[in-house]
C-alpha positions as CSV (number, residue, x, y, z in Angstrom):
1,M,-49.8,-8.9,-36.1
2,K,-46.7,-10.6,-37.3
3,R,-44.9,-7.2,-37.7
4,K,-45.9,-6.3,-34.1
5,F,-44.6,-9.6,-32.8
6,I,-41.3,-9.1,-34.6
7,G,-41.1,-5.6,-33.2
8,R,-41.7,-6.7,-29.7
9,F,-39.3,-9.6,-30.1
10,A,-36.6,-7.2,-31.3
11,I,-37.2,-4.9,-28.4
12,G,-37.0,-7.8,-26.0
13,L,-33.7,-8.9,-27.5
14,F,-32.3,-5.3,-27.2
15,A,-33.4,-5.1,-23.5
16,A,-31.8,-8.4,-22.7
17,A,-28.6,-7.4,-24.5
18,A,-28.5,-4.1,-22.7
19,A,-29.0,-5.8,-19.3
20,S,-26.3,-8.3,-20.1
21,A,-23.9,-5.4,-21.1
22,I,-24.6,-3.7,-17.8
23,L,-23.8,-6.9,-15.9
24,V,-20.6,-7.4,-17.9
25,A,-19.7,-3.7,-17.3
26,N,-20.3,-4.0,-13.6
27,A,-18.3,-7.2,-13.4
28,A,-15.4,-5.6,-15.3
29,A,-15.5,-2.4,-13.3
30,H,-13.5,-3.9,-10.4
31,N,-10.1,-5.4,-10.8
32,G,-7.1,-6.7,-9.0
33,N,-3.5,-7.7,-9.2
34,A,-0.7,-9.1,-7.1
35,Q,2.8,-8.0,-6.4
36,I,5.1,-10.9,-5.7
37,S,8.6,-10.9,-4.1
38,C,10.8,-13.5,-2.4
39,T,9.3,-12.7,1.0
40,S,5.8,-11.4,0.4
41,V,2.7,-11.3,-1.9
42,T,0.5,-8.2,-1.9
43,F,-3.0,-8.5,-3.3
44,N,-4.4,-5.2,-4.6
45,Y,-8.1,-4.5,-5.3
46,N,-9.5,-1.5,-7.1
47,S,-12.8,0.0,-8.3
48,F,-15.0,-2.0,-6.0
49,S,-18.2,-0.8,-4.4
50,P,-17.5,2.4,-2.4
51,T,-20.1,1.4,0.3
52,G,-20.2,-1.6,2.6
53,T,-17.8,-4.5,3.0
54,N,-16.2,-6.1,0.0
55,L,-15.3,-9.8,0.6
56,I,-12.6,-11.6,-1.3
57,D,-13.7,-15.2,-1.0
58,H,-10.4,-16.8,-1.7
59,E,-6.7,-15.7,-1.7
60,T,-4.3,-18.6,-2.5
61,I,-0.5,-18.7,-2.9
62,T,1.4,-21.6,-4.3
63,V,5.2,-21.9,-4.3
64,D,6.6,-24.4,-6.8
65,G,3.2,-26.1,-7.0
66,N,2.7,-26.4,-3.3
67,Q,-0.1,-24.3,-1.7
68,V,1.2,-22.3,1.2
69,V,-1.6,-19.9,1.8
70,S,-5.4,-20.1,1.6
71,K,-7.5,-17.4,3.1
72,S,-10.3,-14.8,2.7
73,F,-9.9,-11.1,3.0
74,S,-12.4,-8.2,3.3
75,F,-12.1,-4.4,3.0
76,N,-14.3,-1.3,3.1
77,G,-14.4,1.2,0.4
78,P,-13.5,1.0,-3.3
79,S,-9.9,-0.3,-2.9
80,G,-7.9,-2.4,-0.5
81,S,-4.7,-4.4,-0.3
82,D,-3.6,-7.4,1.7
83,S,0.1,-8.2,2.3
84,V,1.0,-11.8,3.0
85,S,4.5,-12.9,4.1
86,I,6.0,-15.9,2.5
87,N,9.4,-17.6,2.8
88,V,10.4,-19.3,-0.4
89,G,14.0,-19.9,0.6
90,P,17.2,-19.3,-1.3
91,G,17.3,-20.0,-5.1
92,T,14.8,-19.9,-7.9
93,H,11.1,-20.4,-7.4
94,T,7.7,-20.0,-9.2
95,V,5.0,-18.3,-7.2
96,V,1.3,-18.2,-8.2
97,A,-1.1,-15.8,-6.5
98,H,-4.8,-16.2,-7.2
99,A,-7.9,-14.4,-5.9
100,D,-11.6,-14.7,-6.6
101,W,-14.8,-13.0,-5.4
102,T,-18.5,-13.0,-5.9
103,V,-19.3,-9.4,-4.8
104,D,-20.2,-6.9,-7.6
105,G,-20.9,-9.7,-10.1
106,G,-17.8,-11.6,-9.3
107,G,-14.3,-11.7,-10.7
108,S,-10.9,-13.2,-10.3
109,F,-7.2,-12.9,-11.2
110,T,-4.1,-15.0,-11.2
111,T,-0.6,-13.7,-11.2
112,T,2.5,-15.9,-11.8
113,K,6.1,-14.8,-11.2
114,R,9.4,-16.6,-11.6
115,L,11.7,-15.5,-8.8
116,Y,15.5,-15.7,-9.3
117,N,18.3,-15.6,-6.8
118,C,16.1,-15.3,-3.7
119,V,18.1,-14.6,-0.6
120,P,17.1,-15.6,3.0
121,P,14.7,-13.2,4.8
122,C,15.9,-10.9,7.6
123,P,17.3,-13.2,10.3
124,P,15.2,-13.2,13.5
125,G,16.7,-10.8,16.0
126,K,18.7,-8.9,13.4
127,K,18.7,-5.2,14.4
128,A,17.9,-2.4,12.0
129,N,18.0,1.4,12.7
130,F,15.2,3.4,11.0
131,R,14.6,7.1,10.5
132,W,11.9,9.0,8.6
133,H,11.2,12.4,7.2
134,Y,8.6,14.5,5.4
135,S,8.5,17.6,3.1
136,D,5.9,19.9,1.7
137,N,6.7,21.6,-1.6
138,N,10.5,21.1,-1.1
139,T,10.9,22.0,2.5
140,S,14.1,20.7,4.0
141,G,13.0,17.1,4.7
142,S,15.2,16.8,7.8
143,W,15.6,13.3,9.2
144,S,14.1,12.2,12.5
145,G,16.2,10.5,15.1
146,T,16.7,6.8,14.7
147,R,14.9,3.9,16.4
148,S,15.9,0.3,16.4
149,V,13.7,-2.7,15.6
150,N,14.6,-6.4,15.5
151,C,13.4,-8.7,12.7
152,P,10.5,-9.4,12.7
153,G,9.1,-6.4,14.5
154,S,7.0,-3.3,14.5
155,L,7.9,0.4,14.5
156,D,6.1,3.3,16.0
157,M,8.1,6.5,15.8
158,G,6.7,9.8,16.9
159,P,5.0,12.2,17.1
160,Q,7.8,14.3,15.7
161,A,7.8,17.6,13.9
162,M,11.1,17.8,12.1
163,E,9.8,20.6,9.9
164,G,8.7,22.8,12.8
165,D,5.5,24.8,12.5
166,L,4.8,23.6,8.9
167,K,1.8,25.2,7.2
168,S,0.5,23.4,4.1
169,A,-1.9,24.8,1.6
170,P,-4.6,22.7,0.0
171,G,-3.3,21.3,-3.3
172,S,0.3,21.2,-2.3
173,T,2.3,18.0,-2.3
174,L,3.2,16.4,1.0
175,K,5.9,13.7,0.8
176,A,7.1,11.2,3.4
177,G,9.5,8.3,3.5
178,Y,12.1,6.4,5.5
179,S,15.6,4.8,5.3
180,F,17.3,2.2,7.4
181,T,20.6,0.5,8.1
182,F,21.8,-2.7,9.7
183,P,24.8,-1.6,11.7
184,G,27.9,-3.7,11.1
185,N,26.1,-6.0,8.7
186,K,28.2,-8.1,6.3
187,S,25.7,-10.7,5.2
188,S,23.1,-10.9,2.4
189,F,19.3,-11.1,3.1
190,S,16.1,-9.4,2.3
191,V,14.0,-7.2,4.5
192,T,10.3,-6.3,3.9
193,V,8.8,-3.0,5.2
194,M,5.1,-3.7,5.4
195,N,2.3,-1.1,5.4
196,P,4.4,1.9,6.2
197,K,2.6,5.2,6.7
198,V,2.8,8.6,8.5
199,V,-0.2,10.0,10.3
200,F,-0.1,13.7,11.0
201,T,-2.1,15.7,13.5
202,V,-3.9,18.5,11.8
203,R,-4.9,22.0,13.0
204,C,-6.1,25.0,11.0
205,V,-3.9,28.1,10.8
206,S,-7.1,30.2,11.1
207,G,-7.9,28.6,14.4
208,A,-11.0,26.8,13.0
209,T,-11.7,23.2,13.6
210,P,-10.5,21.0,10.7
211,S,-12.9,18.6,9.0
212,S,-10.5,15.8,9.9
213,S,-8.0,15.9,12.8
214,T,-5.5,13.6,11.1
215,L,-3.9,13.3,7.7
216,T,-2.2,10.1,6.4
217,V,0.5,9.6,3.9
218,P,0.5,5.9,3.0
219,M,3.4,4.0,1.4
220,P,3.6,0.7,-0.4
221,T,5.0,-2.5,1.1
222,Q,8.5,-2.9,-0.3
223,T,11.2,-5.6,-0.1
224,Y,14.9,-4.6,-0.2
225,S,18.0,-6.7,-0.8
226,V,20.5,-6.0,2.0
227,T,24.2,-6.8,1.5
228,N,26.1,-4.4,3.8
229,D,25.6,-1.8,6.5
230,R,24.8,1.2,4.3
231,W,21.5,3.2,4.4
232,Y,18.7,1.7,2.3
233,P,17.3,2.6,-0.2
234,S,19.6,5.7,0.1
235,G,21.3,7.8,2.7
236,D,20.6,11.1,0.8
237,Q,17.6,12.8,2.3
238,H,16.9,14.6,-1.0
239,S,16.8,11.4,-3.1
240,S,13.4,10.4,-4.5
241,L,14.1,6.9,-3.3
242,V,13.5,7.9,0.3
243,Y,10.2,9.6,-0.3
244,Q,8.2,6.4,-0.8
245,G,4.8,8.1,-0.4
246,S,3.1,11.4,-1.3
247,I,-0.4,12.9,-1.3
248,T,-2.1,16.1,-2.5
249,V,-3.0,18.0,0.6
250,P,-6.8,18.1,0.9
251,D,-9.0,21.0,1.9
252,L,-9.6,20.4,5.6
253,C,-9.8,24.0,6.7
254,N,-12.4,25.6,4.4
255,G,-9.8,26.8,1.9
256,G,-7.3,27.8,4.6
257,R,-3.8,26.4,5.3
258,L,-3.3,23.3,7.5
259,R,-0.9,23.5,10.5
260,L,1.3,20.5,11.0
261,D,3.3,21.8,14.0
262,K,2.4,18.7,16.0
263,G,4.2,16.6,13.5
264,G,3.5,13.0,12.6
265,T,4.0,9.4,13.6
266,F,5.7,6.8,11.4
267,T,4.6,3.2,11.7
268,A,5.5,0.0,9.8
269,D,6.0,-3.7,10.2
270,V,9.5,-5.1,9.5
271,G,10.3,-8.7,8.6
C-alpha cells in the first residue's frame, strides 16, 4: 500500500511539474522590446497568439523620471508594433519604456536608454521633399518623382510604376525604400519617418486571379539627424541605405509570376 501511495504521489508531482513547465514555456514564448530615440519609442511584440486580439495592458514611458505616456495597445496576429512620439528636448536624457500584459500567461519588459546630444525635432511647417523606389532582384530601382510634406505630416505617393511592367517570381527579393531632403536647410534637427510602407497592386502574368490583390513591403520607423540640405539617408539609388524594407515574394499566382505593372503606393507619417 505504501509503495502504491509513493508511486501515485511521484506521478502527481511529475504531472504538476509538467503542467508548470508548460505554463512557463507558454509565458516565455512571447516577448517584446522597445527601440528608443530622441523623438520616439517603438514597442515591438513577437510570438504572441496568432489568433484573436492580443492586448498589452500598459505601455508607459518616463523621461528623466517623469512619466510622459501611459496607454494600452492591442494588435491581431503573432506580432505587432506601436510607435509613440516623444519630445525630450535638446541635451542628454534617460528614457525608460515599460510594457506588461496578461494574455498568454502574462509578461513584461523594461528598456532603459541614455540619450546623448538630442537635437530639436523637425520644426512645425518645415518642408521636406520625399521620393521612393523599388527593385526586384536588382532591377534599376529608378526614383519616383518627389512630393513635399511639412512637419508634422503624412505622405501618400502613388500609385506609380517606375519599373514598368515588372514581373516577379515567387521567392525573389522585392526591395523598397525612400530618401528625402530639406531644400536650403542649414539648421540641425531630427526627423522621424513613421510606419513607412509600399503597397503594390498584384495581377498574375497568366491572367489568373491572384490569391491576394495587394502585396506590402513594410519598413521600420526610423529617426534621422538632419544638418543640411543633402539627401538622407543617401542620394545614391543603389545604396543599401535607401532600401529600408524587403520581402520574399510570396506565391500568389499558383506558382506563376506576379505582375506589378500597376506599381505601388508609398505612405508614411513624418514628424
